[in-house]
C-alpha positions in Angstrom: -17.3 38.9 -43.4 -16.3 35.4 -43.9 -18.6 32.7 -42.0 -16.4 30.0 -40.1 -17.8 26.5 -39.3 -19.4 26.3 -35.9 -17.3 24.8 -32.7 -15.5 21.9 -32.8 -16.9 18.7 -31.2 -14.2 17.7 -29.0 -12.8 18.5 -25.5 -9.3 20.0 -25.5 -7.0 19.8 -22.4 -4.2 21.6 -21.3 -0.8 20.0 -22.4 1.9 22.6 -21.2 2.5 26.5 -20.7 5.7 28.0 -22.2 7.0 31.3 -20.6 10.0 33.3 -21.5 13.1 33.2 -19.5 15.5 36.1 -19.4 18.2 33.9 -17.5 17.3 30.2 -18.2 19.5 28.7 -15.2 17.8 31.2 -12.7 14.4 30.3 -14.0 14.8 26.7 -14.0 16.2 27.0 -10.2 13.4 29.1 -9.2 10.5 26.7 -10.5 12.6 23.8 -9.1 12.7 25.5 -5.8 9.3 27.2 -5.6 7.1 24.5 -7.5 9.2 21.5 -7.1 9.4 20.9 -10.7 11.9 18.3 -12.0 13.8 18.7 -15.4 12.8 16.7 -18.4 14.4 16.0 -21.5 13.7 18.5 -24.5 14.2 18.4 -28.1 16.7 20.9 -29.8 14.8 23.4 -31.4 18.0 25.4 -32.4 17.3 27.9 -29.4 17.5 27.5 -25.6 14.6 25.8 -24.2 14.1 23.9 -20.6 11.1 21.3 -20.0 10.1 20.8 -16.6 7.5 18.4 -15.1 4.6 20.1 -13.2 2.7 17.6 -11.8 1.1 15.8 -14.5 1.7 18.7 -16.9 4.8 20.5 -18.2 6.1 24.0 -17.9 8.5 25.1 -20.7 10.9 27.8 -20.6 12.4 29.6 -23.6 15.3 31.9 -23.7 14.2 35.5 -24.7 16.7 38.2 -25.8 17.0 41.8 -25.0 15.3 43.3 -27.9 12.4 45.1 -26.8 9.3 45.5 -28.9 9.7 42.0 -30.6 6.9 39.7 -30.9 6.8 37.2 -28.0 6.4 33.7 -28.4 5.3 32.7 -25.2 2.1 30.3 -25.3 0.0 27.9 -23.8 -0.6 24.4 -25.4 -3.6 22.2 -25.6 -3.9 18.7 -26.6 -6.9 17.6 -29.2 -8.4 14.5 -30.3 -9.2 16.1 -33.9 -5.8 17.5 -35.1 -7.2 17.7 -38.5 -10.3 19.6 -37.8 -8.3 21.9 -35.7 -6.0 22.5 -38.6 -8.8 23.1 -40.9 -10.2 25.7 -38.6 -7.1 27.6 -38.1 -6.3 27.5 -41.7 -9.9 29.0 -42.6 -9.3 31.6 -39.8 -5.7 32.6 -41.3 -4.5 32.0 -37.9 -1.0 30.8 -38.8 1.7 32.8 -38.6 3.0 32.7 -42.2 6.4 33.4 -43.1 7.8 32.0 -39.6 8.8 28.6 -38.4 5.2 29.0 -36.5 3.2 28.6 -39.9 4.6 24.8 -40.1 3.3 21.9 -38.4 6.1 20.1 -36.5 6.5 16.2 -36.5 8.6 15.5 -33.4 11.1 12.9 -33.2 8.9 11.4 -30.7 6.0 11.0 -33.2 4.0 13.8 -31.6 2.6 16.7 -33.8 2.1 20.3 -32.8 1.1 23.2 -34.7 1.2 27.1 -33.7 -1.4 29.7 -34.3 -2.2 33.2 -33.2 -5.6 34.0 -31.6 -7.5 37.3 -32.3 -5.5 39.2 -29.8 -2.2 38.0 -31.2 -1.7 35.4 -28.3 0.2 32.4 -29.6 -1.2 28.9 -28.9 0.2 25.5 -29.4 -2.1 22.5 -30.6 -0.6 19.1 -29.8 -1.5 15.5 -31.0 0.0 12.3 -29.5 0.7 10.2 -32.4 1.4 11.5 -36.1 1.2 7.8 -37.4 -2.7 8.0 -36.8 -3.1 11.2 -38.9 -3.4 11.7 -42.5 -0.4 13.6 -43.2 -1.3 14.4 -46.8 -4.2 16.6 -45.4 -1.5 19.3 -44.1 0.0 19.9 -47.6 3.5 21.0 -47.5 3.4 22.6 -43.8 4.7 19.4 -42.2 8.4 20.0 -41.1 10.4 17.3 -39.2 12.3 18.6 -36.5 14.9 15.6 -36.4 15.6 16.7 -40.1 16.2 20.1 -39.3 18.2 20.1 -35.8 20.6 17.3 -34.7 19.0 15.2 -31.9 21.3 13.9 -29.1 19.9 10.7 -27.1 18.7 13.2 -24.5 16.7 15.3 -26.9 15.3 12.0 -28.3 13.9 11.3 -24.9 11.8 14.2 -25.1 7.8 13.7 -24.9 5.0 16.4 -24.9 2.6 13.8 -23.5 3.7 12.7 -20.1 2.5 9.3 -18.2 0.7 10.4 -15.1 2.5 9.8 -11.9 
């Protein structure tokens, strides 16, 4: 049995929740009508997404296909102060989904960083940091991918932010 370092000395906060949507327009309408969400700009990830403001947090909708038995990518996201320590702890646990886009750390056009990992029950979690310029990117090896270099970003996409200014 491998020994892992003790708990990180930081407090994580919820950033957003992402849920699957069979019909994106219907789901967006539901959350707008029922919860008063408002649509936000979202980056182009190469697949349909819809970001919504839910109070001071966000709700992300992801289009799902009709294929049963396929691993899901619904997740919750937290923001952390020490992104590097969280990366190292996930790496030590083998929590990255190797061989998929979720094994990479993503530098968004906004300068924010995100990484994804699986918990022991195979739930996907996202960990976010507001400013990649404050990180030593060499600590992440070749895992960093730049979304803006992989997917074309319109002006609306470039307005997307994971971290909202409280209303």
